[in-house]
C-alpha positions in Angstrom: 5.0 53.4 -38.0 6.1 49.6 -38.7 7.3 49.2 -34.9 3.8 50.8 -33.9 1.9 48.3 -35.9 4.2 45.2 -34.8 3.9 46.5 -31.1 0.3 46.5 -31.4 0.0 42.9 -32.7 2.6 41.8 -30.3 0.3 43.1 -27.3 -2.7 41.5 -28.8 -1.3 38.2 -29.5 -0.1 38.0 -25.5 -2.2 35.9 -23.3 -3.4 37.7 -20.3 -2.4 36.3 -16.4 -5.4 34.3 -16.3 -5.7 33.2 -20.0 -3.8 30.1 -21.3 -3.9 29.3 -25.0 -6.3 26.1 -24.5 -8.9 28.3 -23.3 -8.9 30.3 -26.7 -8.7 27.1 -29.3 -10.8 25.3 -27.1 -13.4 27.7 -25.7 -15.5 25.0 -24.4 -13.3 24.4 -21.5 -14.7 27.5 -19.6 -11.7 28.9 -17.5 -13.3 29.4 -14.0 -16.2 27.4 -14.4 -15.4 23.8 -14.6 -19.0 23.1 -13.9 -19.9 24.3 -17.5 -17.8 21.9 -19.4 -19.8 19.0 -19.6 -23.1 21.1 -20.8 -20.7 22.9 -23.4 -19.3 19.8 -24.9 -22.9 18.4 -24.9 -24.4 21.0 -26.8 -21.3 21.1 -29.4 -22.2 17.0 -29.9 -26.1 17.9 -30.2 -25.4 20.6 -33.0 -22.9 18.2 -34.7 -25.5 15.9 -35.0 -28.2 18.2 -36.3 -25.7 19.6 -39.0 -24.9 16.1 -40.1 -28.7 14.8 -40.4 -30.9 17.8 -40.6 -34.1 15.9 -40.4 -33.3 15.6 -36.7 -33.5 19.1 -36.3 -36.9 19.6 -35.3 -37.0 16.6 -33.3 -33.8 17.7 -31.2 -35.1 21.4 -30.7 -36.1 21.0 -27.5 -32.9 18.9 -26.3 -30.8 21.8 -27.6 -32.6 24.5 -25.8 -32.8 22.6 -22.5 -28.9 22.2 -22.9 -28.8 26.0 -23.4 -30.6 26.4 -20.3 -28.4 24.1 -18.4 -25.3 25.5 -19.7 -26.6 29.5 -19.0 -27.7 28.1 -15.3 -23.9 26.5 -14.8 -22.4 29.7 -15.9 -24.4 31.8 -13.5 -24.0 29.1 -11.2 -27.5 28.4 -10.3 -28.1 25.8 -7.8 -32.4 25.6 -7.3 -34.0 22.3 -7.4 -35.7 23.5 -10.6 -32.4 24.1 -12.1 -31.4 20.6 -11.0 -34.6 18.9 -12.6 -34.2 20.8 -15.8 -30.3 19.5 -15.6 -31.6 16.0 -15.2 -34.0 16.3 -17.8 -31.5 17.8 -20.2 -29.2 14.9 -19.6 -31.6 12.1 -20.1 -32.8 13.5 -23.2 -28.9 13.8 -24.4 -28.5 10.5 -24.0 -32.0 9.0 -25.6 -31.2 11.3 -28.6 -27.6 9.8 -28.9 -28.8 6.3 -28.0 -31.4 6.9 -31.2 -28.8 8.5 -33.3 -26.6 5.7 -32.9 -29.1 3.0 -33.4 -30.3 4.9 -36.6 -27.1 5.6 -38.0 -25.3 2.1 -37.8 -29.1 0.4 -38.6 -27.5 -2.8 -37.7 -27.6 -4.5 -34.3 -24.3 -6.6 -34.7 -21.9 -5.2 -37.5 -19.9 -8.3 -37.1 -22.6 -10.7 -37.6 -22.3 -13.2 -40.5 -25.6 -12.3 -41.7 -24.8 -8.7 -42.4 -23.9 -8.1 -45.8 -20.2 -6.9 -46.4 -21.4 -3.9 -48.3 -23.4 -2.7 -45.6 -20.5 -3.0 -43.3 -18.5 -1.0 -45.5 -21.1 1.7 -45.7 -21.2 2.3 -42.2 -17.5 2.5 -42.1 -17.2 4.9 -44.7 -20.2 6.8 -43.2 -18.4 7.2 -39.7 -15.0 8.1 -41.3 -16.7 11.0 -43.1 -18.2 12.0 -40.1 -14.8 12.0 -38.1 -13.4 14.1 -40.9 -16.0 16.4 -41.0 -16.0 17.2 -37.2 -12.0 17.3 -37.4 -12.6 20.3 -40.1 -15.3 21.7 -38.0 -13.0 21.9 -34.8 -10.0 23.0 -36.8 -12.3 26.1 -38.3 -13.9 26.5 -34.9 -10.5 26.9 -33.3 -9.3 29.5 -35.9 -12.3 31.6 -35.6 -12.1 31.7 -31.8 -8.3 32.9 -32.0 -9.2 35.4 -34.7 -12.1 37.0 -32.9 -9.9 37.0 -29.7 -7.0 38.9 -31.5 -9.2 41.3 -33.1 -10.9 42.1 -29.9 -7.5 43.3 -28.4 -7.9 40.2 -25.7 -11.1 41.7 -24.1 -13.9 39.0 -25.5 -15.5 36.8 -22.6 -15.6 33.2 -22.8 -19.3 32.9 -23.6 -18.4 35.0 -27.0 -15.5 32.7 -27.7 -17.5 29.6 -27.3 -20.4 31.0 -29.3 -18.1 31.8 -32.2 -16.2 28.6 -31.9 -19.6 26.6 -31.6 -21.2 28.2 -34.5 -18.2 27.9 -36.5 -17.8 24.2 -35.9 -21.3 23.8 -36.6 -21.5 25.2 -40.1 -18.1 24.0 -41.1 -19.2 20.4 -40.1 -22.3 20.8 -42.1 -20.7 22.1 -45.3 -18.0 19.6 -44.9 -20.6 16.7 -45.0 -22.3 17.9 -48.2 
């Protein structure tokens, strides 16, 4: 019985011929569809911003939905004019959101200015450090959850499912870690 269980888990942990470990630990790499990597990472960044700043959630709903549609189109290999316009709009909204977030997050036009009180500079630095730690905690938990999902499904789970598990776990853990 012990050998049977050991053989089952050895088979479950073995990677398939077209699967590499980084496809499981970093599901946003999407093997076979490299065009989906950019929107996948942008969507992860948007959800991290929502996790770290819940008041922005309502403001960022349109950005998240458009980036989800762009990601879906890239996974389906959509190439129409409508998809290109939606992609352009999603990336413009993404850039504007990040510019807004960075300006609101720092709150200081020039951190190295002599007019800025040192307390404010240290607060900004500590906020940036805590956000980085929360993101790393979320990434570690997301990669672990994707690996467990892959193992429990006997290596039959699709990359989109792995990405969904990774994204949800990363966002939830980042939100919990920042609290």
